[in-house]
N, C-alpha and C positions, 0 to 999 in steps of 0.2 A: 504492499499499501504507500501511493508516496504521498507529500504533503501537498499543498497547492504551489507550493513555490516549484517543486518539481522534481522534490529532493526525500527521499526514502524516511521512513520515519526515526530511525535509531543515527541519520545524518547530521541534522541539528541541532542535539546537544551535544555530542562531538564540539561541533562547531562552537559552540559557547563555550564549553570546555575550553576550546584552543585559543581564545579571546582571553578568558580570563587567567589563562595560562601567560599569555601574553603580556597582559596587564601587570602581573605580579614579578613576572622577569623586568617588564621596565621597571617598576616601583624598585626592585632589588638595586638595578645597574644605574639608579639616578642615586638610590640612598649608600652606594657602595665606595664614592669618594669620600664621602664623611666619615663613614665608619673607618676608613681608611686612615685617615687623619687623626683621628681618634685612638685608634689603636698605636699609632706609630707615636702621637706628643703627648698619650695619656695611660694608656697599659703597659706599654712596651717601657716607658721609663716608671712607671710602677714597679713593676715586677724587677726591675735591675737593681733600682733600689733597694728593695725587700731583699733580695740575693746577694748583694753589696753588703748589709747590716750583718747576714751570718759570716762575712771573714772578716778578717786582720787584714786592710786592703790598703797599702802606703800606695802614694803615689808611683817611686819608683821601688820596684823589688818584688821578692814573690809573696803573692796573697795567701793567704792561711786561710782554712776553712774554723771557725771557732765557735757556730752553734751560735748558742743563747748568752753566751758570753757577754760580748757587745750590750747585750740590754741588760744586764748586771751593772754591769762598767757606766752603765747612762744614769741610771737610778741612784747610782753614790756617786753621781758628779755634783758635785757642790755648786761649780758653774754654770752649766745646766739645769738647776733646782732654781738658781738666782734670777736666771734670765726667764724661766716659766715663770714664777713671780711676778715679778718685775711686768712681763707680758700681760698678764691676767689684772694688773693692776691698772695699768694704761686701758686694759678694754674695757675695765668699771669705770674709769673716766672718760673714757671717750663716745661711749656708742648713748649714755645721756645725753648727752650734750649735744652730741648730733642730732639726738634723735629730736627733743624740746628746740635746739635753734631750726631744724628742719620743717617741723611742725609751723613752729611760728610763721616763719617765712610765706611757708604754703596759705596758709592762711589770711596774710595779708595781702596776697597776690595773686589770691583766689576771684576776685573780683571782675570783669570784664572790665576792657578798655584801653585807651592807649598807653598811661602810669602804667597798669598793671599789667600790660607785655613788655615795658621798657625796664620794671625791675626787676621782672622774670628774666630777662638778657642781664640784667649787672648782676644777680646773683650766680647766674647759672654760668658765666664769664670765668673764672676761674679754674671748672672742671677741664675747660680746653685746655692747660696748660700743664705741662708733664711734672708729675710728681718732685723728679729730681729737680724741674728746674724753680720749682714752686721751691724747695727746701733751699736750694742755692740763693733765692731772692730772701725771704726772711733770716736765713744767715747772715747776709748782709745787712739787712734793716737793723739785726740785735747785736751789732758787732759792738763792742765797748768806743772804741774810737773812730770811725767814719758812720757807724750805723745811725739812721735820722732818729729811730725809738728814743735812745741814748739823749740825743738832745731834749726832744720833744718831753720824757720823764723828767729830766730837770727842771724844764720850765716851770711843768705840774707840781713839781715839790715831790713827786712821789720814790725817785732815784736820781742819783750821782749820774753826771752824763759819765763818766769812765765804770759804771756798771758793768759787770762780764755777768751778763743773764747765763750763759752754760757753766756758771764755776758752783751752782749748787744742783743737787738731784730736782729738788722741787719745781726752782725758775724754770731748767734745761725740760722737766716734766711739760711745763706750761705752757711755755714757745711753742714746742713742737705741738699740742693738743690744738691749741690755738689756731698754726698752720694747718693740722689738719682738717679743723674744722672748715678755716674758711675754703680750703681747697675742695673739700667733699659735699659740703652741706647743700650747694646747689644741686648735685646730681640728684639727693634724697628729696630735697624740695620738689624737684620737679617729677619722682614717682606718686611722694604725697600726693601732690597739685591733682595730678592724672588721678587718684583714688576719690580726691573731692569731688573735682567734677563727675565721676562716676555715680554720684548719689543724685540720687531724684532732687530735685526743686521742690516736689513737692513736698513730699516726706516733710521734710523740714517748714514749711509753709504750716502744714497743719500742726504741728509743734506749737509754733507762734499762735496758728488760735487755737490752740490749746490752753493758750496763756502760759507757753513756757518762753523763761526767757533766755539772751543768750547761752547762758552757764546748761543752763539744763539740757538745750537743744543740746549745745555741744557735746555735753559726756553722757546722754542717753541717748543722742538719735547719729551725732556723727562721728563721734571714737567706736562704736560697735560696729557701723556701716563700712568703717575705714580699719577695722583688724585685719582682713585681709593683705593690704597694701602696710600695713604696721607691720605686721609679723615678716614680710619681704624687706624690709627695709633695715628690719633688725639682726637678720640671719647675714643680710650683707657687711654691715658695719661689724657685727661682733666677728665674723670671717676675715673681713680685712685688717681689723686690727691684732688679730691672733695672728696674721700673718706679716707684721709691720717690719721693714727694715730700711727702707731708703732713707725716712724722715732723720731717724736718727745714725744712720750712718754715715751722713752728711752734712748734718747738723749739729749732734752731740760727739760722734764718733765714740762712741760706749761710754766716754766722760761722763760725770769726774768721776776717777777711779773704778771703773767698769761700769756706773750704778745704772746705768742707762742700756743696758745691752739687753736687748729683748731673744727669744728662743731662735728666732729667723738669725737675728745677727751672730748666737753663737757656734750654728750649725755654719754658717760661713766663716767664722775665725777656724771652728775645726776641720772645716775640711780643705780650708784654701788656704790657711794660713800656717798651720799648727800640719796638716798636709795630712791628716788622720781620717780619711775618707771611711771607713767602714764604720766607724764612731761615728761618722757625722752622717751616712746615713739613719745609723741607728736616733739619732735623732731626729730626722727626718720623720721616720715611721711613728714615734712615738708624737709625736708634735700632731701628725694625721690624725692617729686615733685620739685625743685632744678634740683637735677641730670637729670630728665625725661624731666623738658624743656629744662635745656643747650646742652643735648644729640640730641633734636628733633629739635632744632635751629642751631645745626652744621649739621648736614642734611639737613634742607631744603636749608641753605646757600650754601651745596656743589652742592643739588641737582640744586639748579639755575645758581650755575656759571657752571653747565655742558650743560645745557640747550640754558644758551647764548653762550658757546661757540658752541654748533651745531648749532647756527642759523647764 
């Protein structure tokens, strides 16, 4: 029995399957370059790092398999522990400063108009500057002999003209936090602004009709609806802070007295100054575990809060 098209009854299904197979092959061909790049620049380095962490791997000389010995050495390394603790301290300071600053700026430029668009561009402008370039710029600004900040602080009576802002751990850390906030806050502002603009205006208008003031509307309407965007910004901020390196390498050099060395900075020193590549790979593996654990904890807490709010 033939179909109206003149084909046998079992030929049409075979043709349909052939087309579906072609689509699958085409999809696999299109995604293959991306998968190859991910494998080449993520999975291969990851496996290599884990393999190196199991070896005594000098820059020159024979490599020796030591198993988990490097991990025991890393956990007993006081310098690495200090670096991890300082990294957490930096993260605990930077994350709320960035989040609150970005949220405040997003609320300020939320309204439509030329002025809002102008300030959006102004606040976002430092984002396009490289982190290294921004670090060198702020390093120049806070130089005790030629930087303009010293002169301004002297005029305001806050500090003397020759104050060395990088001589103390606290002042050096605050300068770096200020630079990172100036550099990153525009990007987080843009993400939060997109989240704010996605909130239906009718919802807030209904709250105002019901008698809610601005604070009540922000607390009970805006923040709950903005939670997914806040979660995204928070995860990005924490991950970026835990991986901080450039700003401290350029601005403080780890000083004073190695008190501003982050975990990635210590990995760099161990791997490329002391040339203990196996131990440096072990530090990297431990930092990766910490980063995954912190991100997973954040997502779990945010999901738990979402579930609690829905019930």
